[in-house]
C-alpha positions in Angstrom: -0.1 -0.1 0.0 0.9 3.3 -0.7 2.3 5.5 1.8 -0.4 7.8 1.1 -3.0 5.8 0.8 -2.4 4.5 3.9 -2.0 7.9 6.2 -5.2 9.2 4.5 -6.4 5.7 5.8 -4.8 5.8 9.2 -6.2 9.5 9.1 -10.1 8.1 8.8 -9.5 5.9 11.8 -8.0 8.3 14.0 -10.7 10.4 12.9 -13.6 7.8 13.6 -12.0 6.4 16.9 -11.8 10.3 18.6 -15.6 10.3 17.6 -16.5 7.6 19.2 -14.3 8.6 22.4 -15.6 12.3 22.5 -19.3 10.7 22.0 -18.5 8.3 25.4 -16.9 11.3 27.1 -19.9 13.5 26.3 -22.7 10.2 27.4 -20.3 9.3 31.0 -19.8 13.7 31.5 -15.9 12.7 31.4 -14.2 15.8 30.3 -10.8 14.1 30.2 -11.9 11.4 27.7 -13.7 13.7 26.1 -10.7 16.3 25.1 -8.6 13.5 24.5 -11.6 12.4 21.7 -11.4 15.7 20.5 -7.3 15.7 20.0 -7.1 12.3 18.5 -10.0 13.3 15.7 -8.1 16.6 14.7 -5.3 14.6 14.5 -7.1 12.1 12.5 -7.7 15.0 10.1 -4.5 15.9 9.9 -2.9 12.8 8.9 -5.5 12.6 6.4 -4.8 15.9 4.6 -0.5 14.4 5.3 -1.8 11.6 2.9 -3.7 14.1 0.5 -0.7 16.1 0.3 1.6 13.0 -0.5 -0.9 12.2 -3.4 -0.5 15.3 -5.2 2.9 15.3 -4.7 3.4 11.4 -6.3 3.5 9.5 -3.1 
């Protein structure tokens, strides 16, 4: 698998995982879990964008 495709896939995975954590934090009123989920979701978005840039550059 190309590195760009791998980064996009991992980014989507982390976005999904972050969303689940964030929702779990909201349901349990666990602020730490909620923040952790937001951070992971944003990191996933960044990783997905990195994959798009790599693909555009031919990677």
